[in-house]
LUMDOMI-440500 format. One record per residue (C-alpha): x, y, z; residue in one letter; residue number from 1. Coordinates in steps of 0.1 Angstrom, whole numbers, plus 2048, in hexadecimal, padded with zeros to 3 digits. Layout:
- X/Y/Z/r/k
- X/Y/Z/A/NUM
...
This chain:
- X/Y/Z/r/k
- 800/800/800/M/1
- 80D/822/7F7/Q/2
- 80D/83D/812/R/3
- 81F/85D/81A/S/4
- 82B/870/838/V/5
- 82C/896/83A/K/6
- 841/8A8/853/L/7
- 849/8CC/85A/K/8
- 86D/8D8/857/I/9
- 878/8E8/878/I/10
- 89B/8F6/86F/R/11
- 8BC/8EC/85F/P/12
- 8D1/8D6/875/D/13
- 8F0/8EA/86B/N/14
- 8F4/909/882/E/15
- 908/91B/866/N/16
- 8E9/91C/850/I/17
- 8CC/933/85A/T/18
- 8A8/92F/852/W/19
- 8AA/94E/83C/E/20
- 8C5/93E/827/E/21
- 8B3/91D/825/L/22
- 892/92D/81C/G/23
- 8A3/941/801/Y/24
- 8B3/921/7F4/L/25
- 892/90E/7F4/F/26
- 87E/92A/7E2/R/27
- 899/92D/7C8/G/28
- 899/908/7C2/L/29
- 873/907/7BF/S/30
- 874/923/7A5/F/31
- 88E/910/791/K/32
- 87B/8F0/793/V/33
- 85C/903/786/C/34
- 870/910/768/R/35
- 87F/8EE/760/M/36
- 85D/8DD/762/S/37
- 84C/8F6/74C/N/38
- 868/8F3/733/F/39
- 863/8CD/732/C/40
- 83E/8D1/72D/M/41
- 842/8E7/70F/I/42
- 85C/8CF/700/R/43
- 845/8B2/706/Q/44
- 829/8C4/6F3/L/45
- 841/8CB/6D6/L/46
- 84D/8A7/6D6/H/47
- 829/89B/6D5/A/48
- 823/8B2/6B7/L/49
- 843/8A4/6A6/K/50
- 852/8C7/6A7/L/51
- 86F/8C0/6BF/E/52
- 890/8B8/6AE/T/53
- 8AB/8C5/6C7/E/54
- 8A6/8B2/6E8/L/55
- 8A4/88F/6DB/L/56
- 8BA/872/6E5/N/57
- 8C6/856/6CE/Q/58
- 8A6/842/6D2/Q/59
- 891/861/6C8/G/60
- 883/867/6EA/H/61
- 881/88A/6FA/L/62
- 89E/890/713/Y/63
- 89F/8B3/723/C/64
- 8B9/8AC/73E/Y/65
- 8D8/8B9/72A/P/66
- 8C8/8DA/723/R/67
- 8BB/8DD/747/L/68
- 8DC/8D3/757/A/69
- 8EE/8EE/742/E/70
- 8D5/909/74B/E/71
- 8D2/900/770/F/72
- 8F5/8F3/77B/P/73
- 8EE/8F9/7A0/E/74
- 8D0/8E1/7A1/V/75
- 8D9/8BD/7A9/P/76
- 8D6/8A3/78D/T/77
- 8BB/88F/7A1/G/78
- 8A4/8AD/7A5/I/79
- 8A7/8B5/780/I/80
- 89E/891/775/C/81
- 882/890/78E/A/82
- 873/8B1/781/A/83
- 875/8A5/75D/E/84
- 865/883/766/T/85
- 849/895/778/R/86
- 842/8AC/75B/A/87
- 842/88F/743/R/88
- 829/87B/757/K/89
- 812/89A/75B/L/90
- 813/8A0/735/F/91
- 80C/87C/72E/K/92
- 7EC/87D/744/R/93
- 7DF/89C/732/N/94
- 7EE/896/70F/A/95
- 7CD/88B/6FF/K/96
- 7B9/8A9/70B/A/97
- 7D5/8C2/702/V/98
- 7DB/8B4/6DF/L/99
- 7B5/8B5/6D8/Y/100
- 7B3/8D9/6E5/S/101
- 79C/8CE/701/E/102
- 7B3/8DC/71C/A/103
- 7D1/8F3/71E/S/104
- 7F4/8E8/725/L/105
- 7F9/8E3/74B/P/106
- 811/8FB/75B/R/107
- 825/8FB/77B/F/108
- 824/918/793/R/109
- 842/929/7A3/N/110
- 839/919/7C5/D/111
- 83B/8F5/7B7/V/112
- 848/8DA/7CE/S/113
- 86C/8CF/7CA/I/114
- 86F/8AA/7C1/P/115
- 88B/898/7D4/I/116
- 894/876/7C6/P/117
- 89B/858/7DC/V/118
- 8C1/85A/7D7/A/119
- 8C2/87F/7E2/S/120
- 8B3/87B/805/Y/121
- 8B4/865/823/K/122
- 8A3/864/845/I/123
- 8BA/863/863/I/124
- 8B0/85B/887/R/125
- 8C7/864/8A4/D/126
- 8CA/855/8C7/A/127
- 8AE/86B/8D5/N/128
- 895/85F/8BA/N/129
- 896/880/8A8/N/130
- 893/87E/882/F/131
- 8A7/892/868/Y/132
- 8A4/894/842/A/133
- 8C5/895/830/D/134
- 8BE/8A5/80E/I/135
- 8D5/8AE/7F1/Q/136
- 8CA/8D1/7E7/I/137
- 8E7/8DE/7D3/L/138
- 8FF/8CF/7B9/S/139
- 924/8D1/7BE/R/140
- 926/8F0/7A9/Q/141
- 909/900/7BB/G/142
- 918/8F8/7DD/A/143
- 939/909/7D3/K/144
- 927/928/7C5/T/145
- 910/92E/7E2/Q/146
- 92A/922/7FC/K/147
- 911/909/80C/L/148
- 912/8E4/811/P/149
- 902/8CF/7F5/G/150
- 8F0/8B9/80E/R/151
- 8DC/8C9/82A/I/152
- 8CE/8B8/848/R/153
- 8AC/8C4/853/L/154
- 89B/8BF/875/V/155
- 879/8B0/870/L/156
- 85C/8B8/888/A/157
- 84E/89D/89F/D/158
- 82B/899/891/N/159
- 81A/891/8B3/W/160
- 7F7/892/8A4/R/161
- 7FF/875/88D/D/162
- 80F/857/89E/K/163
- 813/845/87D/S/164
- 82B/85F/871/A/165
- 846/855/88B/R/166
- 841/830/882/I/167
- 844/838/85C/A/168
- 864/84D/862/L/169
- 873/831/876/R/170
- 86C/818/85A/Q/171
- 87A/82F/840/I/172
- 89A/836/854/S/173
- 89E/810/859/E/174
- 898/809/834/G/175
- 87B/7F0/83B/T/176
- 864/802/823/V/177
- 869/80D/7FF/K/178
- 869/833/7FD/R/179
- 862/848/7DE/G/180
- 869/86B/7D0/V/181
- 864/884/7ED/A/182
- 857/8A7/7EA/S/183
- 863/8C7/7FA/L/184
- 849/8E2/7FA/F/185
- 83C/901/80C/R/186
- 81A/907/81C/E/187
- 814/92B/827/K/188
- 835/933/83A/K/189
- 840/910/842/D/190
- 854/8F6/82E/W/191
- 84A/8D1/82E/Y/192
- 85B/8B1/823/F/193
- 844/895/817/Q/194
- 850/871/811/I/195
- 83C/857/7FF/P/196
- 842/833/808/Y/197
- 834/810/801/V/198
- 82D/7F7/81C/T/199
- 827/7D2/819/D/200
- 804/7C3/81F/A/201
- 813/7AF/83C/V/202
- 81E/7CE/84E/N/203
- 7FD/7DF/849/D/204
- 7EA/7C5/85E/A/205
- 7FF/7CB/87E/V/206
- 807/7E7/897/V/207
- 7E4/7F1/8A0/F/208
- 7E2/808/8BE/D/209
- 7CB/7F5/8D7/P/210
- 7C1/815/8E8/G/211
- 7B8/828/8C8/L/212
- 793/829/8BC/V/213
- 785/83B/89E/M/214
- 762/849/89F/G/215
- 74F/84D/87E/V/216
- 72E/85F/87D/T/217
- 716/86A/862/F/218
- 717/890/865/G/219
- 6FC/8AA/862/I/220
- 712/8C2/84E/H/221
- 72A/8A8/83F/D/222
- 725/886/831/A/223
- 73E/874/848/L/224
- 752/881/865/V/225
- 76D/86E/878/Y/226
- 780/874/899/A/227
- 798/860/8B0/F/228
- 797/859/8D4/S/229
- 7BB/862/8DC/T/230
- 7C5/877/8BD/L/231
- 7BB/89A/8B3/L/232
- 7BA/890/88E/K/233
- 798/893/87E/R/234
- 788/896/85C/G/235
- 768/896/848/A/236
- 75A/88F/825/I/237
- 746/8AC/818/S/238
- 723/8A5/80E/G/239
- 722/8BD/7F1/E/240
- 728/8A2/7D7/E/241
- 70B/88D/7E4/V/242
- 6F3/8AA/7E7/L/243
- 6FC/8B7/7C4/A/244
- 6F6/894/7B6/H/245
- 6D5/890/7C7/Q/246
- 6C9/8B1/7BA/K/247
- 6D4/8A8/797/K/248
- 6C2/886/79A/F/249
- 6A1/896/7A6/M/250
- 6A3/8B0/78A/E/251
- 6A8/895/770/R/252
- 68C/880/77F/L/253
- 674/89E/77E/K/254
- 67D/8A5/75A/K/255
- 676/880/750/I/256
- 654/882/75F/R/257
- 64C/8A3/74E/E/258
- 656/895/72C/Q/259
- 63F/877/730/Y/260
- 621/886/71D/N/261
- 634/88E/6FD/W/262
- 650/874/6FF/S/263
- 63E/859/6EB/G/264
- 63D/841/708/R/265
- 61A/848/711/K/266
- 601/82C/70A/G/267
- 61C/812/703/H/268
- 61C/7FF/724/G/269
- 629/806/747/T/270
- 64B/7F6/741/K/271
- 652/80C/723/N/272
- 645/82B/735/A/273
- 65C/825/754/L/274
- 67B/81B/740/K/275
- 68D/83D/744/P/276
- 685/83E/769/V/277
- 693/81A/76E/V/278
- 6B3/823/75B/Q/279
- 6B7/842/770/L/280
- 6B2/82F/790/N/281
- 6CB/815/786/E/282
- 6E5/830/780/K/283
- 6DD/83F/7A2/E/284
- 6E1/81D/7B2/K/285
- 703/817/7A1/N/286
- 70F/83A/7AC/Y/287
- 706/834/7D0/R/288
- 719/813/7D0/K/289
- 737/825/7C2/L/290
- 736/840/7DC/V/291
- 731/828/7F8/N/292
- 74F/814/7ED/N/293
- 763/834/7EC/R/294
- 758/840/80E/Y/295
- 75E/81E/81E/A/296
- 781/81D/810/K/297
- 788/840/81D/W/298
- 77E/836/840/V/299
- 792/816/841/V/300
- 7B1/826/832/D/301
- 7B1/841/84C/I/302
- 7AE/827/868/A/303
- 7CB/814/859/L/304
- 7E1/832/855/K/305
- 7DD/83B/87A/N/306
- 7E0/817/886/R/307
- 7BD/816/893/C/308
- 7AF/7F3/898/G/309
- 78C/7FC/8A4/T/310
- 771/811/894/I/311
- 751/81C/8A5/H/312
- 737/822/88B/L/313
- 718/838/88F/D/314
- 6F8/823/88D/A/315
- 6E7/841/87D/A/316
- 6C4/839/88C/N/317
- 6B7/85C/88F/Y/318
- 692/863/898/P/319
- 67E/878/880/D/320
- 67B/893/89A/S/321
- 6A1/899/89A/E/322
- 6B5/8AB/87F/K/323
- 6BB/894/861/K/324
- 6DF/88B/859/I/325
- 6EC/895/837/L/326
- 6EB/871/82B/L/327
- 6C8/86B/837/S/328
- 6BC/862/814/R/329
- 6D9/84B/80D/W/330
- 6DF/825/80F/P/331
- 6F1/826/831/L/332
- 6ED/801/837/Y/333
- 702/7FA/818/D/334
- 71C/814/822/L/335
- 720/805/845/K/336
- 722/7E2/837/E/337
- 73E/7EC/81F/K/338
- 751/7FD/83C/I/339
- 74E/7DD/850/K/340
- 759/7C7/833/Q/341
- 777/7DC/82A/K/342
- 781/7E0/84E/A/343
- 77F/7BB/854/E/344
- 796/7B5/837/E/345
- 7B0/7CA/848/K/346
- 7AB/7BB/86B/G/347
- 798/7D9/879/I/348
- 77A/7D4/891/Q/349
- 75B/7E8/88A/V/350
- 73F/7ED/8A4/A/351
- 71E/800/89E/E/352
- 711/815/8BA/H/353
- 6F1/828/8BE/S/354
- 6F5/844/8D7/I/355
- 6D8/85B/8E1/D/356
- 6DF/880/8DE/D/357
- 701/879/8CE/L/358
- 707/89D/8C4/R/359
- 6FC/8AD/8E4/T/360
- 715/89D/8FC/Y/361
- 736/8AE/900/C/362
- 752/896/8F6/S/363
- 76A/8A7/90E/Y/364
- 757/8A8/92F/C/365
- 738/892/927/G/366
- 71E/8AC/931/K/367
- 6FE/8AE/91C/K/368
- 6F8/8CF/90A/Q/369
- 6D8/8DF/8FD/E/370
- 6D2/8D9/8D8/S/371
- 6DD/8F7/8C3/D/372
- 6C9/8EC/8A5/G/373
- 6DD/8EC/884/E/374
- 6FB/8FF/893/R/375
- 71C/8F2/885/R/376
- 732/8FB/8A3/G/377
- 732/8EA/8C4/F/378
- 739/8FC/8E5/V/379
- 735/8EB/907/C/380
- 724/902/921/K/381
- 733/8EE/93D/S/382
- 759/8EB/935/C/383
- 75C/903/918/G/384
- 767/8E8/8FF/Y/385
- 764/8F7/8DC/G/386
- 76D/91B/8E6/K/387
- 78D/926/8D4/P/388
- 79D/933/8F4/E/389
- 796/912/906/K/390
- 7A4/8FA/8ED/N/391
- 7BE/90A/8D6/K/392
- 7CE/8E9/8CF/H/393
- 7AE/8D9/8C2/A/394
- 7A1/8F6/8AC/G/395
- 77E/8FA/8A0/Y/396
- 765/8E0/8AF/I/397
- 747/8D7/899/S/398
- 728/8C4/8A5/T/399
- 730/8A7/88D/D/400
- 754/8A5/89A/Y/401
- 748/8A5/8BE/N/402
- 730/888/8B5/A/403
- 74C/874/8A4/A/404
- 762/879/8C3/R/405
- 746/86D/8D9/N/406
- 744/84E/8C4/L/407
- 769/848/8C6/A/408
- 768/84B/8EC/L/409
- 74A/835/8F0/Y/410
- 754/815/902/K/411
- 74A/7F3/8F4/L/412
- 73C/7E7/916/E/413
- 723/803/915/N/414
- 714/7F7/8F4/A/415
- 6F1/7EA/8F4/E/416
């Protein structure tokens, strides 16, 4: 299974290099990678149109490396080759649409990520279990020109929210997993280092945290919401796709009914009259199966990534007097069965729980709150959970997230 670990860069390990110098070096390298990538994209288009005659090797294939190495001598060979490979793959995916004038040629922006090939970086762990990324940023000529070392060791942040990050870094440093081309990129004012790696199926079925439980609820404002019992990680699937599809389906069904009188189906039997409706319902049924498969895979993949061996699933038995969930008109039984099936294949236990007033209990202190109707945010009037000044580490607390966390903290012995 292919995964990735993303960690923030704290500082350079070398005291002689300041953050200002390192940031300047990273920004300049990102701009050069952008220029190289766009150059390769244009040459790929010319080669596809059989107009490129200069940058061809003996086999007649496009080879941009000599020109790029001559123009950017301070960039390491590995980064140049990785940038050219990335541009070639991107053009290949969009070649048909570009050549048929259905889409414009993709372009890279000046804040593009810097690809770091496998041979140009390694993860190091010291005696105190601190992790470092040793990366080749400059070529020999570039290091002499800028009077900086060609390889720079970077201190990586301890991602305390994601326990699987430390496990992945330990496996990468020990060489027990296969790593891929890493990415060095900037988000807002911080720089990050992301490493893709591939694990074996045997290793995926182990190392479950026995005290970690994942709660999955069907939200009022989102389709699915998850939370953990001991982690602050959370997430949700927006329901905009489902709502837009349902609206499109109802509009199409209404149009079919309006066309009945002049469609030519009138008076030719019930089966002939209902044929368009049956076809539409079949398409809707297939679409729901596809979405349920996607949602179930999403839930199980997140549980696996965080080494969670238990999932508490919302039974979603809501009375008519309460607020309907977003997926109230959805085949929830099929979705829950798919989650159970996919989780069972990975060795994850799934238990359904029906908790009264799931969204009105505070997941921090356990006190019941008065219902706020359709309000998105949750604020506990007893302990203040949900107020920004009370829980800066947790951020914004929604009613759906509070419900998912209640499910995650719900003990199996309390189940009916």
